[in-house]
C-alpha positions in Angstrom: -45.5 116.7 -139.2 -48.0 118.8 -141.2 -50.7 120.8 -139.5 -54.0 119.2 -139.2 -57.2 121.3 -139.7 -60.8 120.7 -138.3 -62.8 120.0 -141.5 -65.8 121.8 -140.2 -64.2 125.1 -138.7 -60.9 124.9 -140.5 -59.1 125.7 -137.3 -55.8 124.1 -136.5 -56.0 121.0 -134.3 -53.4 120.1 -131.7 -51.0 117.4 -132.4 -51.8 114.0 -130.7 -48.7 111.7 -130.4 -49.7 108.2 -131.6 -47.6 105.2 -132.3 -47.7 103.8 -135.9 -48.7 105.8 -139.1 -50.9 109.0 -138.8 -52.5 110.6 -141.7 -54.7 113.6 -140.5 -56.7 112.3 -137.7 -56.5 108.6 -138.9 -54.0 106.4 -137.4 -52.9 102.8 -138.1 -50.7 100.6 -135.8 -48.9 97.8 -137.4 -48.7 94.6 -135.4 -46.1 91.9 -135.7 -47.6 88.4 -136.0 -46.9 86.1 -133.1 -45.0 82.8 -133.9 -47.9 80.5 -133.0 -50.7 82.6 -134.6 -53.1 80.4 -136.6 -54.3 82.1 -139.8 -57.6 80.6 -141.2 -57.4 79.2 -144.7 -60.0 79.5 -147.3 -60.3 75.7 -148.2 -63.2 74.4 -150.3 -64.7 71.1 -149.1 -67.2 69.6 -151.5 -70.5 68.5 -149.9 -72.1 65.3 -151.2 -75.8 65.6 -151.8 
């Protein structure tokens, strides 16, 4: 894992173990969708005036 530097002081920062993907001090955790998860759809419903 590459060394992370503090952007202000440019001092090395300690490594922090995190699950997922880590770039610098930014981390992203991927979640598996559950089987019964309802994903909203983008459906256009015309409105009569």
